[in-house]
C-alpha positions in Angstrom: 0.9 -15.9 -3.7 0.0 -13.1 -1.2 -0.2 -14.0 2.5 -1.6 -11.7 5.1 -1.1 -12.9 8.7 -2.4 -11.3 11.9 -2.7 -7.9 10.3 -4.2 -4.8 11.8 -4.3 -1.8 9.5 -6.9 1.0 9.5 -10.3 -0.6 9.6 -8.9 -4.0 8.7 -8.3 -6.8 11.2 -7.3 -9.9 9.2 -6.3 -13.1 11.1 -5.2 -14.9 8.0 -5.8 -14.4 4.2 -4.1 -16.2 1.4 -4.6 -14.9 -2.2 -3.5 -17.5 -4.7 -2.2 -16.4 -8.2 -4.9 -15.6 -10.7 -7.7 -13.1 -11.3 -9.0 -11.7 -8.0 -11.7 -9.1 -7.4 -11.9 -7.0 -4.2 -15.5 -5.9 -3.6 -17.4 -4.3 -0.7 -19.3 -1.2 0.4 -17.7 2.2 0.9 -15.5 2.2 4.0 -15.1 -1.6 4.2 -11.3 -1.4 3.6 -10.8 -2.3 -0.1 -8.4 0.5 -0.7 -6.7 0.0 2.6 -6.2 -3.7 1.7 -4.7 -2.8 -1.7 -2.5 0.0 -0.4 -1.2 -2.4 2.3 -0.4 -5.1 -0.2 1.3 -2.4 -2.4 3.4 -1.3 0.6 1.9 2.2 0.7 0.3 1.5 4.1 2.3 -0.3 6.8 0.2 -2.4 9.2 0.2 -1.6 12.9 0.8 -5.3 13.4 1.1 -8.5 11.4 2.8 -9.5 8.2 2.2 -9.1 4.5 4.2 -11.4 2.2 4.2 -11.5 -1.6 5.9 -14.7 -2.8 7.6 -14.9 0.6 8.8 -11.3 0.6 7.5 -8.1 2.2 6.2 -5.4 -0.3 9.2 -3.1 0.4 11.5 -5.9 -0.9 9.9 -6.1 -4.3 8.3 -3.8 -6.9 4.5 -3.5 -6.5 2.3 -1.3 -8.6 -1.1 0.1 -7.8 -3.3 2.1 -10.2 -6.5 3.4 -8.7 -9.8 3.4 -10.5 -9.6 7.1 -11.5 -5.9 7.9 -11.5 -6.4 11.4 -12.8 -8.2 12.3 -9.6 -5.3 11.1 -7.5 -2.8 13.6 -9.0 -2.5 16.4 -6.5 0.8 17.8 -7.6 2.3 19.0 -10.9 5.6 17.2 -10.6 5.9 13.4 -10.4 8.5 13.6 -7.6 6.0 15.7 -5.5 3.3 13.1 -6.0 5.6 10.2 -5.1 6.9 11.9 -2.0 3.5 13.2 -0.8 2.7 10.1 1.4 6.1 10.4 3.0 5.5 14.1 3.7 2.1 13.5 5.1 3.7 10.9 7.4 5.9 13.8 8.8 9.2 12.2 7.9 12.3 14.4 7.8 13.1 16.1 4.5 16.4 14.3 4.1 14.7 10.9 4.6 12.1 11.8 2.0 14.7 13.0 -0.5 16.8 9.9 -0.1 13.8 7.6 -0.4 12.4 9.1 -3.6 15.8 9.5 -5.2 16.5 5.7 -5.2 
């Protein structure tokens, strides 16, 4: 079960959302926050406030995968490690922190 409580992240402001196990579809117009929601659940985006829990744990405590609709369009780098570390670099984290994070 995924629980989203009092979350503010990008264009999303979610007081409470519970997603029970099973097949779920996320739909909406461009800019409505679908990708933001999925990236937040995957732990790629960190909410400004609030909590995201997956079976009682935060996304950074478990392994969560996310494959976008057209994954080939998402590849900006020729090496996997560069692709993995790109979001950390775009967040302006120190090089040592990025290296330690992607080397785990």
